[in-house]
C-alpha positions in Angstrom: -22.6 34.4 46.6 -21.5 36.5 43.6 -17.8 36.3 44.7 -18.2 32.5 45.0 -19.5 32.2 41.5 -16.7 34.5 40.2 -14.0 32.3 41.9 -15.4 29.1 40.4 -15.7 30.8 37.0 -12.1 32.0 37.2 -11.0 28.4 38.1 -12.9 26.9 35.2 -11.5 29.5 32.8 -7.9 28.7 33.9 -8.6 25.0 33.2 -9.9 25.8 29.7 -6.9 27.8 29.0 -4.5 25.1 30.2 -6.3 22.5 28.1 -6.2 24.7 25.0 -2.5 25.2 25.6 -1.9 21.4 25.7 -3.7 20.8 22.4 -2.2 23.8 20.6 1.4 23.8 21.9 2.2 20.1 22.4 1.5 18.9 18.8 3.3 22.0 17.4 6.6 21.4 19.2 9.3 20.7 16.5 11.0 17.3 16.7 14.7 17.8 15.9 15.2 14.4 14.4 14.7 12.5 11.2 11.3 10.9 10.8 10.7 8.4 8.0 7.6 9.3 5.9 6.3 5.8 6.2 5.8 6.1 9.9 4.8 9.8 10.0 1.2 9.1 10.8 2.3 7.0 13.8 4.6 9.8 15.0 1.7 12.2 14.8 -0.6 9.8 16.7 2.1 9.5 19.4 2.2 13.3 19.7 -1.6 13.3 19.9 -1.5 10.6 22.6 0.8 12.8 24.7 -1.8 15.6 24.3 -4.6 13.3 25.3 -2.7 12.0 28.3 -1.8 15.5 29.5 -5.5 16.5 29.0 -6.5 13.6 31.3 -4.0 14.7 33.9 -5.4 18.2 33.7 -8.9 16.9 34.1 -8.0 15.0 37.3 -6.2 18.1 38.6 -9.2 20.3 37.7 -11.6 18.1 39.6 -9.5 18.0 42.7 -8.7 21.7 42.8 -12.3 22.6 42.1 -13.4 20.3 45.0 -10.8 21.9 47.3 -12.0 25.4 46.2 -15.6 24.5 47.0 -14.6 23.3 50.4 -12.8 26.6 51.2 -15.9 28.5 49.9 -18.2 26.3 52.0 -20.1 25.2 48.9 -22.0 21.9 49.3 -21.7 19.8 46.1 -24.3 17.3 47.4 -27.0 19.8 48.0 -30.3 18.7 46.6 -29.2 15.2 45.8 -31.1 12.1 46.9 -28.8 9.9 49.0 -29.5 6.3 49.9 -29.6 5.8 53.7 -26.7 4.1 55.4 -26.9 0.3 55.6 -26.8 -1.3 59.2 -27.2 -4.7 60.6 -30.5 -5.5 62.3 -31.6 -8.2 64.7 -33.9 -10.8 63.2 -36.5 -10.0 65.8 -36.6 -6.4 64.6 -37.1 -7.2 60.9 -40.8 -6.4 60.8 -40.2 -3.0 62.3 -37.3 -2.3 60.0 -39.4 -3.2 56.9 -42.2 -0.9 58.0 -39.7 1.9 58.5 -38.2 1.3 55.1 -41.7 1.4 53.5 -42.4 4.7 55.2 -39.0 6.1 54.0 -39.7 4.9 50.5 -43.2 6.5 50.5 -41.7 9.7 51.8 -39.0 9.8 49.1 -41.7 9.4 46.4 -40.6 5.9 45.4 -37.0 6.8 44.6 -35.6 4.0 46.6 -37.8 1.4 44.8 -36.7 2.8 41.4 -33.1 2.7 42.4 -33.3 -0.9 43.6 -35.2 -1.9 40.5 -32.5 -0.3 38.3 -29.7 -2.1 40.1 -31.5 -5.5 39.6 -32.2 -4.8 36.0 -28.5 -3.9 35.2 -27.4 -1.2 32.8 -30.3 0.4 31.0 -30.4 -0.3 27.2 -29.8 3.3 26.2 -26.6 3.3 28.2 -25.5 0.0 26.9 -26.1 1.3 23.4 -24.0 4.4 24.1 -21.1 2.3 25.5 -21.4 -0.1 22.6 -21.3 2.7 20.1 -18.2 4.1 21.6 -16.3 0.8 21.6 -17.6 -0.6 18.3 -17.0 2.7 16.5 -13.5 2.8 17.9 -12.9 -0.8 16.6 -14.4 0.0 13.2 -12.5 3.3 12.9 -9.2 1.6 13.8 -9.4 -1.4 11.6 -11.8 -0.5 8.8 -11.1 3.2 8.3 -7.7 4.3 9.6 -5.9 1.2 8.3 -7.3 1.4 4.7 -6.7 5.2 4.6 -3.0 4.7 5.6 -2.5 1.8 3.3 -4.0 3.5 0.2 -2.2 6.8 1.0 1.2 5.2 1.5 0.9 3.2 -1.8 -0.9 5.6 -4.0 1.9 5.5 -6.6 1.2 1.7 -7.1 -2.6 1.8 -6.9 -5.0 2.7 -9.7 -7.4 4.5 -7.3 -6.1 6.9 -4.7 -7.4 8.1 -1.4 -9.4 10.9 -3.1 -11.5 8.2 -4.9 -12.2 5.8 -1.9 -12.2 7.9 1.3 -16.0 8.4 1.4 -16.7 4.8 0.7 -14.3 3.6 3.4 -15.7 6.0 6.0 -19.4 5.3 5.4 -18.9 1.6 5.3 -16.7 1.6 8.4 -19.2 3.6 10.4 -22.1 1.5 9.3 -20.3 -1.7 10.4 -19.6 -0.1 13.8 -23.2 0.9 14.3 -24.5 -2.6 13.4 -22.0 -4.2 15.7 -23.0 -1.8 18.5 -26.7 -2.7 18.1 -25.9 -6.4 18.4 -23.7 -5.9 21.4 -26.3 -3.8 23.2 -28.7 -6.6 23.2 -26.7 -8.5 25.8 -27.3 -7.7 29.5 -25.6 -8.0 32.8 -22.2 -9.6 33.1 -22.4 -11.0 29.5 -22.5 -7.4 28.2 -19.6 -6.3 30.3 -17.4 -9.2 29.2 -18.3 -8.8 25.5 -17.7 -5.0 25.8 -14.3 -5.7 27.3 -13.4 -8.2 24.5 -14.5 -5.7 21.9 -12.3 -3.0 23.4 -9.4 -5.6 23.5 -9.7 -6.0 19.7 -9.4 -2.3 19.1 -6.5 -1.8 21.5 -4.8 -4.9 20.3 -5.0 -3.7 16.7 -3.6 -0.3 17.6 -0.7 -1.9 19.6 -0.1 -4.4 16.8 0.3 -1.7 14.2 2.5 0.6 16.3 4.9 -2.0 17.9 4.4 -5.6 16.8 4.7 -5.6 13.0 8.4 -5.4 12.9 9.8 -7.6 10.1 6.6 -7.8 8.2 7.5 -8.1 4.5 6.3 -5.9 1.7 3.3 -7.1 -0.3 5.2 -7.7 -3.5 3.7 -11.1 -4.3 6.5 -13.2 -3.0 5.2 -16.1 -0.9 6.1 -15.9 2.8 7.5 -18.8 4.8 5.4 -18.3 7.9 7.3 -21.0 9.8 10.1 -18.4 10.3 7.8 -16.2 12.4 7.0 -18.6 15.2 8.5 -16.3 17.8 6.5 -13.4 16.6 3.3 -15.5 16.6 3.8 -16.6 20.2 4.8 -13.2 21.4 1.7 -11.6 19.7 -0.7 -14.0 21.3 0.8 -13.3 24.7 0.4 -9.6 24.2 -3.2 -9.9 22.9 -4.1 -12.4 25.6 -2.7 -10.0 28.3 -4.7 -7.1 26.9 -7.9 -9.2 26.8 -7.4 -10.7 30.2 -6.8 -7.4 31.9 -9.9 -5.8 30.4 -12.2 -8.8 31.1 -10.9 -9.0 34.7 -11.6 -5.4 35.2 -15.0 -5.7 33.7 -15.9 -8.6 36.0 -14.5 -7.4 39.2 -15.2 -3.7 38.9 -18.1 -3.2 36.4 -18.3 0.6 36.6 -14.6 1.0 36.3 -14.5 -1.3 33.3 -17.3 0.6 31.5 -15.5 3.9 32.3 -12.2 2.6 30.9 -14.0 1.4 27.8 -15.6 4.8 27.2 -12.5 6.9 27.9 -10.0 4.6 26.0 -12.3 4.5 23.0 -12.7 8.3 22.7 -9.1 9.0 23.4 -7.7 6.6 20.8 -10.2 7.7 18.2 -9.0 11.3 18.8 -5.4 10.3 18.6 -5.9 8.4 15.3 -8.0 11.2 13.9 -5.0 13.5 14.1 -3.1 10.9 12.0 -5.9 10.6 9.4 -5.9 14.4 9.0 -2.2 14.3 8.4 -2.7 12.0 5.4 -4.3 15.0 3.6 -1.9 17.6 4.9 1.3 15.5 4.3 0.7 12.1 2.5 3.3 9.4 3.4 4.5 9.1 -0.2 5.2 12.8 -0.5 2.4 13.4 -3.1 -0.7 15.4 -2.7 -4.3 14.2 -2.3 -5.8 15.2 -5.6 -9.4 15.8 -6.5 -8.7 14.7 -10.0 -5.8 12.2 -10.4 -3.7 11.6 -13.4 -4.4 8.1 -14.7 -2.8 5.7 -17.1 -5.7 4.6 -19.2 -6.1 1.8 -21.9 -6.5 4.4 -24.7 -4.5 3.1 -27.7 -3.3 -0.1 -26.0 -4.9 -2.3 -28.7 -4.2 -0.3 -31.8 -1.2 0.3 -34.0 -0.3 2.4 -37.0 -0.5 1.0 -40.5 2.7 2.8 -41.4 5.4 2.5 -38.8 5.5 1.1 -35.2 8.0 0.6 -32.4 6.5 -1.7 -29.9 8.1 -2.6 -26.5 6.5 -5.5 -24.6 7.9 -5.6 -21.0 7.1 -8.8 -19.1 8.0 -8.4 -15.4 10.7 -10.6 -13.9 11.2 -12.9 -16.9 14.7 -14.1 -16.5 16.8 -15.3 -19.4 18.4 -18.0 -17.5 15.1 -19.4 -16.3 13.5 -18.9 -19.7 16.2 -21.0 -21.4 15.3 -24.0 -19.2 11.6 -23.7 -20.2 12.6 -23.2 -23.9 14.7 -26.4 -23.9 11.5 -28.4 -23.1 9.1 -26.3 -25.2 10.9 -24.8 -28.2 7.5 -24.2 -29.9 7.0 -21.3 -27.5 9.0 -19.1 -29.9 7.3 -20.1 -33.1 5.6 -16.7 -33.6 8.9 -14.9 -32.9 10.0 -14.9 -36.5 12.6 -12.4 -37.4 13.6 -11.9 -33.8 17.0 -12.4 -32.2 17.2 -13.6 -28.6 20.2 -12.1 -26.9 20.7 -14.6 -24.1 23.8 -13.1 -22.7 21.9 -10.0 -21.4 22.2 -7.7 -18.4 19.6 -5.4 -17.0 20.0 -1.8 -15.6 18.4 -1.5 -12.2 16.3 -3.5 -9.8 13.4 -3.5 -8.8 10.5 -2.5 -11.1 10.1 1.0 -9.8 13.7 1.7 -10.9 13.8 -0.7 -14.0 10.8 0.7 -15.8 11.8 4.4 -15.5 15.3 3.5 -16.8 13.8 1.9 -20.0 11.7 5.0 -20.6 14.3 7.6 -19.6 17.8 6.1 -19.9 18.6 7.7 -16.6 21.4 5.8 -14.7 23.3 7.0 -11.6 26.6 8.7 -12.2 29.8 8.2 -10.1 30.1 10.9 -7.5 26.5 12.0 -7.3 24.3 11.4 -4.3 21.2 9.3 -4.0 19.0 12.4 -3.9 20.7 13.9 -6.9 20.1 10.8 -9.0 16.4 10.4 -8.1 15.9 14.1 -8.5 16.9 14.0 -12.2 15.5 10.7 -13.4 12.8 12.5 -15.3 14.0 16.0 -15.5 17.4 14.9 -17.0 15.8 12.7 -19.7 15.0 13.6 -23.3 13.9 10.1 -24.5 10.2 10.7 -24.8 10.8 14.1 -26.3 13.1 12.4 -28.8 10.3 9.9 -29.6 7.9 12.7 -30.3 10.5 14.5 -32.4 10.5 11.5 -34.7 6.8 11.9 -35.3 5.6 9.0 -33.1 2.6 9.1 -30.8 3.5 7.4 -27.5 1.2 5.1 -25.4 2.8 4.1 -22.1 1.0 1.3 -20.1 2.5 0.7 -16.7 1.9 1.5 -13.1 5.6 2.2 -12.4 6.2 5.5 -14.3 5.5 9.1 -13.3 2.0 10.1 -14.5 2.8 13.8 -14.1 5.8 13.4 -16.4 4.0 11.2 -18.9 0.8 13.2 -19.2 2.1 15.8 -21.7 4.1 13.2 -23.6 1.6 10.4 -24.2 -1.9 9.8 -25.6 -3.2 7.8 -22.7 -2.1 9.5 -19.5 -4.6 12.2 -18.5 -6.9 13.3 -15.7 -9.9 11.0 -15.2 -13.0 10.8 -13.0 -12.5 7.1 -12.1 -15.6 6.8 -9.8 -17.5 4.9 -12.6 -14.7 2.4 -12.8 -14.5 1.7 -9.1 -16.0 -1.6 -7.8 -17.2 -0.6 -4.4 -17.8 -4.0 -3.0 -14.5 -5.3 -4.4 -12.7 -2.3 -3.0 -14.1 -2.8 0.5 -13.4 -6.6 0.5 -9.7 -6.2 -0.6 -9.0 -3.2 1.7 -10.5 -5.0 4.7 -8.3 -8.0 3.9 -5.3 -5.7 3.7 -6.3 -4.1 7.0 -6.7 -7.3 8.8 -3.4 -8.5 7.5 -1.8 -5.4 9.0 -3.7 -5.1 12.3 -4.3 -8.7 13.3 -1.7 -10.8 15.3 0.9 -12.8 13.4 -1.0 -16.0 13.9 -3.9 -14.7 11.8 -1.9 -12.9 9.1 -1.5 -15.9 6.8 -5.3 -15.9 6.3 -5.2 -12.3 5.1 -2.0 -12.3 2.9 -2.3 -10.2 -0.2 -0.2 -8.5 -2.9 -0.5 -5.1 -4.6 -1.8 -6.3 -7.9 -4.8 -8.0 -6.1 -5.8 -4.6 -4.8 -5.9 -3.0 -8.2 -7.7 -5.9 -9.8 -10.3 -6.0 -6.9 -10.9 -2.2 -7.0 -11.5 -2.1 -10.8 -14.9 -2.7 -12.1 -14.9 -4.7 -15.4 -18.3 -3.3 -16.3 -16.7 0.1 -17.0 -14.6 -0.9 -20.0 -16.6 0.4 -22.9 -14.4 3.5 -23.3 -10.6 2.7 -23.2 -9.8 6.4 -22.7 -11.8 6.3 -19.4 -10.6 2.9 -18.3 -7.5 2.9 -16.0 -4.8 0.4 -16.9 -4.6 -2.4 -14.4 -1.7 -5.0 -14.7 -3.5 -8.3 -15.1 -2.2 -10.7 -17.7 -5.1 -13.1 -18.0 -7.5 -10.1 -18.3 -5.2 -8.5 -20.9 -5.1 -11.7 -22.9 -8.9 -12.0 -22.8 -9.3 -8.4 -24.1 -6.6 -9.0 -26.7 -8.6 -12.0 -28.1 -12.0 -10.4 -27.8 -11.2 -6.9 -29.1 -8.2 -7.7 -31.3 -5.6 -5.3 -32.5 -6.7 -2.6 -34.8 -5.3 0.1 -37.1 -5.4 3.7 -35.7 -5.1 7.0 -37.6 -1.6 7.8 -36.3 1.3 8.2 -38.8 3.6 6.3 -36.5 2.9 4.6 -33.1 5.2 3.9 -30.1 3.6 1.5 -27.6 5.2 0.5 -24.3 3.2 -2.2 -22.6 4.2 -3.6 -19.1 2.7 -7.0 -18.2 3.0 -9.0 -15.0 5.1 -11.8 -16.7 6.6 -14.3 -14.2 6.3 -12.1 -11.1 5.2 -14.1 -8.2 2.7 -15.4 -7.2 2.2 -17.8 -10.1 -1.5 -17.8 -11.0 -1.5 -18.2 -14.8 -1.6 -21.5 -16.7 0.3 -22.2 -19.9 -2.6 -20.9 -22.0 -2.6 -17.5 -20.4 -5.7 -18.2 -18.2 -6.1 -17.4 -14.5 -5.8 -20.3 -12.1 -6.3 -19.0 -8.5 -5.3 -22.4 -7.2 -1.7 -21.5 -8.2 0.6 -22.8 -10.9 4.3 -23.0 -11.4 7.2 -20.9 -12.8 7.1 -23.0 -16.0 3.4 -22.6 -16.5 3.6 -18.9 -15.9 6.5 -18.6 -18.4 4.6 -20.5 -21.0 1.5 -18.4 -20.4 3.5 -15.2 -20.8 4.9 -16.3 -24.1 1.5 -17.5 -25.2 0.1 -14.0 -24.7 3.1 -12.4 -26.5 2.7 -14.9 -29.4 -1.0 -13.9 -29.7 0.0 -10.2 -29.9 2.6 -11.0 -32.6 0.2 -13.2 -34.6 -2.4 -10.4 -34.7 0.3 -7.9 -35.9 0.9 -10.3 -38.8 -2.8 -10.6 -39.5 -3.0 -6.8 -39.8 -0.1 -6.8 -42.2 2.1 -4.4 -40.0 4.5 -7.0 -38.6 7.3 -6.5 -41.1 7.5 -2.7 -40.8 7.4 -2.8 -37.0 10.4 -2.7 -34.7 9.5 -4.9 -31.7 11.4 -5.4 -28.5 10.4 -8.0 -25.9 12.3 -7.6 -22.6 11.8 -7.6 -18.8 12.2 -4.8 -16.4 14.6 -7.0 -14.5 15.4 -10.7 -14.1 15.0 -13.0 -11.2 15.5 -11.1 -7.9 14.8 -11.2 -4.2 14.7 -8.7 -1.4 18.0 -8.5 0.4 20.1 -5.9 2.2 23.3 -7.9 1.2 25.1 -8.1 -2.2 23.9 -10.5 -4.8 24.7 -14.2 -4.5 23.7 -15.3 -8.1 23.3 -13.8 -11.5 20.1 -12.1 -12.8 19.4 -11.5 -16.5 16.3 -10.0 -18.1 15.2 -11.4 -21.4 16.0 -9.3 -24.5 14.4 -10.1 -27.9 14.7 -7.7 -30.7 13.1 -7.6 -34.2 14.1 -4.6 -36.4 11.7 -3.3 -39.0 12.5 -5.0 -42.3 11.3 -5.4 -45.8 8.2 -7.5 -46.5 8.9 -11.2 -46.2 12.3 -10.7 -44.4 10.7 -11.6 -41.1 9.9 -15.2 -42.0 13.1 -16.6 -40.5 12.8 -18.5 -37.1 14.0 -16.7 -34.0 17.8 -16.6 -33.9 19.8 -17.0 -30.7 22.8 -14.8 -30.0 25.4 -14.9 -27.3 26.7 -11.4 -28.0 26.9 -9.3 -24.8 23.7 -7.2 -24.6 22.5 -4.6 -22.1 19.3 -2.7 -21.2 21.5 0.4 -21.9 21.4 -0.5 -25.6 17.6 -0.3 -25.9 17.1 3.5 -26.1 19.3 3.6 -29.3 17.6 0.5 -30.6 14.1 2.1 -30.2 15.1 5.4 -31.7 16.9 3.8 -34.6 13.7 1.9 -35.3 11.9 5.3 -35.5 14.5 6.7 -38.0 16.4 8.9 -35.6 19.6 10.4 -36.9 23.0 9.5 -35.5 23.1 13.0 -33.9 20.2 12.1 -31.8 21.6 8.7 -30.9 24.9 10.3 -29.9 23.1 12.0 -27.0 23.1 8.5 -25.3 26.9 8.5 -25.1 28.7 5.2 -25.6 25.3 3.5 -25.9 24.5 5.2 -29.2 24.4 2.1 -31.4 21.3 -0.1 -31.9 21.6 -3.6 -30.5 21.4 -5.2 -33.9 24.3 -3.1 -35.1 26.6 -3.8 -32.2 29.4 -6.3 -32.6 31.1 -6.3 -29.2 33.7 -8.7 -28.1 32.8 -11.4 -25.5 34.6 -9.5 -22.7 32.5 -6.3 -23.2 32.3 -4.4 -19.9 28.7 -3.9 -18.7 27.4 -2.4 -15.5 24.3 -3.1 -13.4 22.8 -1.7 -10.2 21.1 -3.7 -7.6 19.1 -2.4 -4.7 19.7 -3.3 -1.0 16.4 -3.4 0.9 15.4 -4.9 4.2 11.6 -5.1 3.5 11.0 -1.6 4.8 13.5 0.8 3.2 15.8 1.3 0.2 19.4 1.6 1.4 21.9 1.4 -1.4 22.3 1.1 -5.1 25.4 -1.2 -5.5 27.0 -1.3 -9.0 28.3 -4.5 -10.5 30.7 -4.9 -13.4 30.0 -7.9 -15.6 32.7 -9.1 -18.0 32.0 -12.2 -20.0 29.1 -14.7 -19.7 26.3 -13.3 -17.5 25.3 -16.7 -16.3 28.7 -17.2 -14.6 28.6 -15.3 -11.3 32.4 -15.4 -11.2 32.1 -12.7 -13.9 30.3 -10.4 -11.6 32.2 -7.9 -9.4 31.3 -5.0 -7.2 33.1 -1.9 -8.6 32.9 0.2 -5.4 30.2 2.6 -6.6 27.6 2.9 -3.9 24.7 5.4 -4.0 23.5 5.5 -0.3 20.1 6.6 0.8 21.4 8.5 3.8 18.0 9.2 5.3 17.2 5.5 5.4 20.5 4.7 7.1 19.9 7.4 9.7 16.5 6.0 10.5 18.0 2.5 10.7 20.7 3.7 13.1 18.1 5.5 15.2 16.1 2.3 15.6 19.1 0.4 16.8 
């Protein structure tokens, strides 16, 4: 007997060792291939799935070998079990005798047969239904309401006010609560209705998992551009077929083989939760955006956003996507939109630097531009480390306030007054956060047919997550890009005088970035407006800012620049087909009363590359400082270039998933004539993105 127990114990120990080896060695096997960070969690989940599958195979092998071993050792597995008697056909005339024999057998078995029969008629007991419901509903909730928000927030932390460190507990608790409530409701049903509903609930979770891993190809980025859903008819039909097949297979199994259906529901739910759990853990170990999950993030706050110095100011107002060519068309119909722009010059023949915003804003604040011969990684590795602009600003005695979501907080924190660590929990709107993140999750996880109902864009997330009740202290209020809200604060609070000797303010607003949700008076209109209304609303807000500077008596001695991070643009992996031109308005600091002249219009060739010298000259920097900026060492108002001035501009090729190239154009002449645009052959390639694309093909 002791040898028998030892043999079985040795067998069980070997199984435990094999299972441990699978979980330890399989995920640790190095993959000798490039893996894009944006799909890293899916790769980890796939590796975990392999481990789960191998574990299942080992489990089957373990049961079979153990059974064979027990037969060799003559161990009876059924010893002590109560087994129902065999069923046999009886003659009708013998029914009375058979019933009497059955009653005697039932009495002898202590009523076990009656209890078993009653259990079968009653269906699955409630406790077991609840257990099955919890497994499936928690799997659904974990997949859609926990994993999806976690991955979305972690992958976009650079663009969001609140990171995963601020919201992970809220998401987890809410998701588990939803799962438990749904399980309680599901467990109320009995019989076949329960099995069918359980199968459908499992289909939702599996469908969402499959959708995210395999069926979201071609889904565009959430940058606010409206989507023509009619182009995705094929994806919609294909998705419905896949989801329908999953649901049909699970329901058929549940109806025809109830026990097998319940077993599949339990095993699949547990296995896929374990697989996704590995991916969730990886978000902390290796976040998709390459950052680290911080316990105390660096935030861009509103501190100093509504104050200026009484002595000297350099103010840069950046309105996103406002294109000079589009703005001219609006101005022709509404010339009064520039009434407050006294003393300004509008340089209509203007070129930008780089597109999109995440490259355009850093250029305006660093002056970093790619050099011929350097690699993609070399350029992006030196954007901040190779710049002295903010240090030059500080050297002129100016305190800097930078208000944008597209600049490195780590770089800005020691060079600005408003970027610093912050406990943002008080500013988090918990209900709004859950609502918008659930909307984003459903947009990602649901089939293409339902995606239009959950469409969103990044600014919506920030606006929904931020609590407007926590705005009493600007130094503790994260800056959220929301033009109507900014306009309301500007009117209610008003600009004020600070105690700084000299102030540099760089304020990035939404401008005419899609979608158009602002009317001509700068108010929110969720029904949607037009490009013309959005443009007029943007200039209405700018005019209010300028008007308040005049009321404070600091307008004359302030250098003010109004520009855009880039002009009109669209996602494409091909070269440009039309010109793009960000607005550039400049008002130098002048003597009192000299700024009364209406806005002048100039056709001189201007460039974003002229703006660092323009800002620094407004601060009183010497020519030695300006010479650090090479050929762009002259303020824009002092330049007198010929009409055929050579200007360069970089566009990004992007397919909705990855950045591939920065292509450089040379512009000679009028920027509005695309015949004056020519590729010069400079191409900074993102080699890793190209490798990934080639691997997918």
